[in-house]
N, C-alpha and C positions, 0 to 999 in steps of 0.2 A: 705481732704485725706481721710478719710473713703468712699466718694462717688466714687473718682477717683477709690479708688481699687474694689469696687463692681462695677464700670464702665468696669472695665480692666477684671474682674471676669466673670461677665454677656456674656463679649464679646467672652470671650475665649470658653465658654461652648456652644455660640451659633454657634461659628467657629466649634468646635468638632462636634455638632450635625448636621450640614450642613454637612462637611465633609463625617460623616459616612451614612447620607443619600445619599447623591450622590454615595459614593461606591455601598451601596447597590442597588440603582437605576440603576449604570452602570454594575454590575454584573445580575442583572434580564434581561436586555438588551440582555447582550452577551448570557445569557444562553438562551435566546429566539433563538437568532442566531443561537446558537450551534446546538440547535432542529431543526432548520428550514434545516441547511445543513446536518444534518443526515438524516431528513427524504427526501431529494434528493437523496441522497447517496443511501439508502435502496431501494427508489423507482425505481432508475435506478439498482439496482443489480436486483431486482425482476425481472421487465422489460425483462432485458440481460436472465436471466437465465430461464425464462418462454419461451421466443425466442429458445435457447439452447435447452433446452427439448423438443419442439416442432418441431424443428428439427430432432433432434435425434429420437424422435416417429414417424417422417413420413419418416424414411429411408435416411434424407438427411447429413449424417454422417461427409462426406468433408466439408460440407458450415458448421457445428455445431462446427466440430475441427479448420476451419479455422479463425471464428468468436472465440473461445476461443483464441487461438493463438495469434491473433490480440490485444486482451483484456491483455494477460499476459507481451505479447512486449512492450505495453503503460507502463503497470503498474513498469517495473522493471525499467524505467529511473523516474517513480513518486518517487519510494523509495528511490532512492538515495540522488537526489535532488542539484546534484554537490557536494556532500560531498565527501572527500576522505574515504575508505573503513573502517580505523581506528578509524573514528568518527561515524559511524551508528553503533546504538545499536545491541546488540548481537541477538535480534530477526529478526530484519529486515538484517542482514547477513546471518541468517538461511533461511530465505525467498527467497533472492539472491541466496544462493547457489541451493535451489530446482528448482529455476528458471533455472538457468545453467545447472544442472542436466537434467530437461527436455532437454532445445535446445542443450545439447549437442547429447543428442537421436534423437530430431529432430530439425536439425538446421532451422532456417527460410529461405525462400526462398530469399529473397530479405531485408536482413536485413541494417535496417538503421545504418549509420556512429556511432551514440550515443548508440545504443543499441551494438553492435559490443565492442566496448569500454568497456562499462560497463562489458558486458560480460568477457571480457578480464581482467580487474580488480578484478574478484571474482574470489578468490583462492579457487580449487576444487582437493584435492588432490585424484589421480587415482584410481579408483575402489575405492572410500570411498564414499558411500551416506548411511551410518547407519541413518545420521540424517532426511532420507527422508520419507514419508509414505512407508508401502510395497507395493502399486500399484507403485509408483514411482521407488523403486528399483528394480521391476519386468521390469520398461520400459527400466530402464538402463542395466539392465543384457541381455535382448532381443535385447537391440541397440549394445552391445557389441560383441554379438554370430555372428554380421553379420559386418565380416571386411571388410571393403571398399564398402560398400554398404551404400545407402543413405535412409532411411526411406522414405515410402510413407506414405501421409497422408490420 
């Protein structure tokens, strides 16, 4: 009987050790994967930002703005991920509101149906842009001072 209890205890300890070892190894692998994804994202951001800066420094403002707007237009649906507005975190909601403020001031020339749908679901009280940066507030004010005109890029 003692031998059987001892065998059960040893088996239990071994299973516990194996379980925790597997968890630790899995966590390390997941962490390495997350680091590689973050490195890819940071590399892409750096490359894109350097290109935008180069375009601006060489007087190609229109192309730089177009590239940046394309990035904004693709980021908006990525943040939503087909979730209802009420299920998005408050941080994501604020980012989306700022995106809508920009796109209200400077509407996309060829908006996709998805972008138009998402921008339509974002609540934005008229003239309420206090949550945005001072530069975004100024952009919104300038766009409101030109009734009936579309902003040029």
